[in-house]
KOLDREN-415016 format. One record per residue (C-alpha): residue number from 1; chain; x, y, z. Coordinates in nm, 2 decimals, always signed. Layout:
N
+-----+--------+--------+--------+--------+
! num ! chaine !     xx !     yy !     zz !
+-----+--------+--------+--------+--------+
! NUM !      A !      X !      Y !      Z !
...
+-----+--------+--------+--------+--------+
This chain:
90
+-----+--------+--------+--------+--------+
! num ! chaine !     xx !     yy !     zz !
+-----+--------+--------+--------+--------+
!   1 !      A !  +8.80 !  +8.26 !  +9.97 !
!   2 !      A !  +9.16 !  +8.18 ! +10.08 !
!   3 !      A !  +9.43 !  +8.33 !  +9.85 !
!   4 !      A !  +9.77 !  +8.16 !  +9.80 !
!   5 !      A ! +10.11 !  +8.25 !  +9.69 !
!   6 !      A ! +10.29 !  +8.02 !  +9.46 !
!   7 !      A ! +10.67 !  +7.99 !  +9.38 !
!   8 !      A ! +10.68 !  +7.92 !  +8.99 !
!   9 !      A ! +11.01 !  +7.75 !  +8.87 !
!  10 !      A ! +11.03 !  +7.80 !  +8.49 !
!  11 !      A ! +11.27 !  +7.61 !  +8.29 !
!  12 !      A ! +11.34 !  +7.71 !  +7.92 !
!  13 !      A ! +11.40 !  +7.44 !  +7.67 !
!  14 !      A ! +11.77 !  +7.43 !  +7.57 !
!  15 !      A ! +11.83 !  +7.70 !  +7.83 !
!  16 !      A ! +11.71 !  +7.98 !  +7.59 !
!  17 !      A ! +11.44 !  +8.22 !  +7.72 !
!  18 !      A ! +11.44 !  +8.43 !  +7.40 !
!  19 !      A ! +11.10 !  +8.29 !  +7.28 !
!  20 !      A ! +10.95 !  +8.39 !  +7.62 !
!  21 !      A ! +11.11 !  +8.72 !  +7.61 !
!  22 !      A ! +10.96 !  +8.78 !  +7.26 !
!  23 !      A ! +10.61 !  +8.69 !  +7.34 !
!  24 !      A ! +10.62 !  +8.88 !  +7.67 !
!  25 !      A ! +10.73 !  +9.20 !  +7.49 !
!  26 !      A ! +10.46 !  +9.14 !  +7.22 !
!  27 !      A ! +10.17 !  +9.03 !  +7.44 !
!  28 !      A ! +10.26 !  +9.11 !  +7.81 !
!  29 !      A ! +10.23 !  +8.86 !  +8.10 !
!  30 !      A !  +9.90 !  +8.72 !  +7.99 !
!  31 !      A !  +9.76 !  +8.70 !  +8.34 !
!  32 !      A !  +9.39 !  +8.62 !  +8.39 !
!  33 !      A !  +9.18 !  +8.81 !  +8.63 !
!  34 !      A !  +9.26 !  +8.69 !  +8.99 !
!  35 !      A !  +9.63 !  +8.62 !  +8.92 !
!  36 !      A !  +9.89 !  +8.88 !  +9.00 !
!  37 !      A ! +10.27 !  +8.88 !  +8.95 !
!  38 !      A ! +10.47 !  +8.97 !  +9.25 !
!  39 !      A ! +10.84 !  +8.93 !  +9.19 !
!  40 !      A ! +11.08 !  +8.72 !  +8.99 !
!  41 !      A ! +11.45 !  +8.64 !  +8.96 !
!  42 !      A ! +11.65 !  +8.48 !  +8.67 !
!  43 !      A ! +11.94 !  +8.25 !  +8.69 !
!  44 !      A ! +12.24 !  +8.44 !  +8.56 !
!  45 !      A ! +12.28 !  +8.17 !  +8.29 !
!  46 !      A ! +11.92 !  +8.24 !  +8.16 !
!  47 !      A ! +11.82 !  +7.86 !  +8.22 !
!  48 !      A ! +11.55 !  +7.92 !  +8.47 !
!  49 !      A ! +11.33 !  +8.19 !  +8.62 !
!  50 !      A ! +11.18 !  +8.19 !  +8.97 !
!  51 !      A ! +10.86 !  +8.40 !  +9.03 !
!  52 !      A ! +10.62 !  +8.46 !  +9.31 !
!  53 !      A ! +10.26 !  +8.48 !  +9.20 !
!  54 !      A !  +9.93 !  +8.53 !  +9.39 !
!  55 !      A !  +9.62 !  +8.38 !  +9.29 !
!  56 !      A !  +9.27 !  +8.34 !  +9.41 !
!  57 !      A !  +9.28 !  +7.98 !  +9.31 !
!  58 !      A !  +9.50 !  +7.71 !  +9.15 !
!  59 !      A !  +9.25 !  +7.69 !  +8.86 !
!  60 !      A !  +9.32 !  +8.06 !  +8.76 !
!  61 !      A !  +9.70 !  +8.00 !  +8.79 !
!  62 !      A !  +9.67 !  +7.70 !  +8.58 !
!  63 !      A !  +9.49 !  +7.92 !  +8.31 !
!  64 !      A !  +9.80 !  +8.15 !  +8.30 !
!  65 !      A ! +10.03 !  +7.85 !  +8.27 !
!  66 !      A !  +9.85 !  +7.72 !  +7.98 !
!  67 !      A !  +9.92 !  +8.04 !  +7.79 !
!  68 !      A ! +10.29 !  +7.97 !  +7.83 !
!  69 !      A ! +10.34 !  +7.58 !  +7.86 !
!  70 !      A ! +10.44 !  +7.56 !  +7.47 !
!  71 !      A ! +10.75 !  +7.76 !  +7.57 !
!  72 !      A ! +10.82 !  +7.67 !  +7.94 !
!  73 !      A ! +10.84 !  +7.37 !  +8.18 !
!  74 !      A ! +10.67 !  +7.47 !  +8.50 !
!  75 !      A ! +10.71 !  +7.35 !  +8.85 !
!  76 !      A ! +10.44 !  +7.51 !  +9.10 !
!  77 !      A ! +10.49 !  +7.51 !  +9.48 !
!  78 !      A ! +10.23 !  +7.66 !  +9.71 !
!  79 !      A ! +10.40 !  +7.89 !  +9.97 !
!  80 !      A ! +10.31 !  +8.13 ! +10.25 !
!  81 !      A ! +10.51 !  +8.42 ! +10.40 !
!  82 !      A ! +10.71 !  +8.30 ! +10.69 !
!  83 !      A ! +10.54 !  +8.51 ! +10.93 !
!  84 !      A ! +10.20 !  +8.36 ! +10.83 !
!  85 !      A ! +10.35 !  +8.01 ! +10.89 !
!  86 !      A ! +10.50 !  +8.10 ! +11.22 !
!  87 !      A ! +10.18 !  +8.27 ! +11.35 !
!  88 !      A ! +10.01 !  +7.94 ! +11.28 !
!  89 !      A ! +10.25 !  +7.73 ! +11.50 !
!  90 !      A ! +10.15 !  +7.73 ! +11.86 !
+-----+--------+--------+--------+--------+
């Protein structure tokens, strides 16, 4: 089974991440088995978060997204490490 990295762009309604922070502190990241958090960065204004996630399948990633969709607007971009990309370019 091929695994994939995803760049997740989260946008918070009204630029306010406080509801996401409260749920995270109360319930954790809410990841299903087969999905792993790798890293994240916040815009200094708090309007958006950029995360790299690893998932065995997009279906599993979508399960995680559904647990947060009421608080976050998501954009999902499949990505690969640059070394993997360039190794495939002959």
